[in-house]
Phi, psi and omega in degrees: 000155185218161182204172176224142181283119181249017175237163186299306185215123181241128178288136175251121190252159181290327181228170182276069182201143176294341180271351182286153181295148174276122182261336174195184178231150173257122181263157182311134175087349178287142181250153193219158169255135178270115184268331186195151174237141181215102185055240182272007187248153176229129174273126188238162168235122180285130185296322187298314186233007178063020179284140184243151177177188185247136174231159174295133183296345179273000189248030171205166178244132181291143172228163180280166175299323179297318178293320177300313181294320177297316181294326179294337180270344182290148173297144181285122177236130187233153172293132186256002178256157180306317174209143177213186183231140173249141185265126176274168186306325182268023179067014172286142181261128178250118178291140177228146184271169172308131178092357175298145185272133180239015184300327184294340182293341183284346188226118182296338178285341181258328184286069190289341180254007179055042175290156177223146183220130181240011182274197183271129180248159172225143178204167178080173182270127179261161175296155182302330181297341181282345183300317183292321178300318177294318180302325181294340178293338180263000185305132181074005173298134181293146177291134176217118178303123181087356185283155181221015185230168177296350180266000179163124187207148174256177191297317182278333172297322177298309181294320180297316183291322177298316178293318182298318181294344178253011173092016181242139180255122172230165183290174187277315186265153181302319181296328177285317180298328181293344179272353183266161172072193183246137180284144175248143185279328185224151177301326182298341180276346189277163176238159174302130183107343174291161182253138175248135183243149187226144183242169178261190183295336179273358180086010179271136177293122183232356184208151179212149176212169181257124182286137175251180177288159174060036175062041170248160178221142174248129188202165180260108178211098190083315173200170173285120190218167178246128179226175176277150176235129175224188185293341177278318181158216181267127178254122179263110184292336179288323179268348180059043178198166172281136183251340181219138183265122183293131178252308184201151173247134184237135170265106184273323180228000000 
């Protein structure tokens, strides 16, 4: 079975329960494979990044395998505004967040609900220099574990969405993203748009941010914020201390 997200933002949970933690979010227009059903819940795999979790069965619309395959071949087209509206058949307006997928609009065989969109779209691969401009659209977004939108986002959701909006695919979690790309030995070797990863006392990667020019970093910690980056890690001037210990810098693109 297959489906498409027909709501603005749907929580994807670790277990089949409303009390379970949110591990990621499904944004409008993203398509999924249904792996299992359990009462009112469906275990899904998101096509874009193969991330798995549980969603409420009432929070997606079923599509056929043929529609799923067609949509998987379509170029990725995303909403480029912080928030916009998509028009449903009865002229009702549905708000959708930055990064919502609009790829299905290109094909009448996939646009099963006859949605219409007149806002700003983005598609294709952008130059690496565009990553920071996109990152600034999330500035001051509150931190939310599992979040992927300007209304709440976590550190790896932030990096994944910034890259996705510029035409690049990276994994969902920081530990997965840290396995991609090429390692750099020194901060001086990096470019704006490279990713910096940080570990905890056990040596596990727990945080990621996007490197800016002049030894600054933009990352989600409490909110999406800009701090200093040095060989030790992230220095927070408000707290007057380092908050994250640098593990590795990766050139992903």
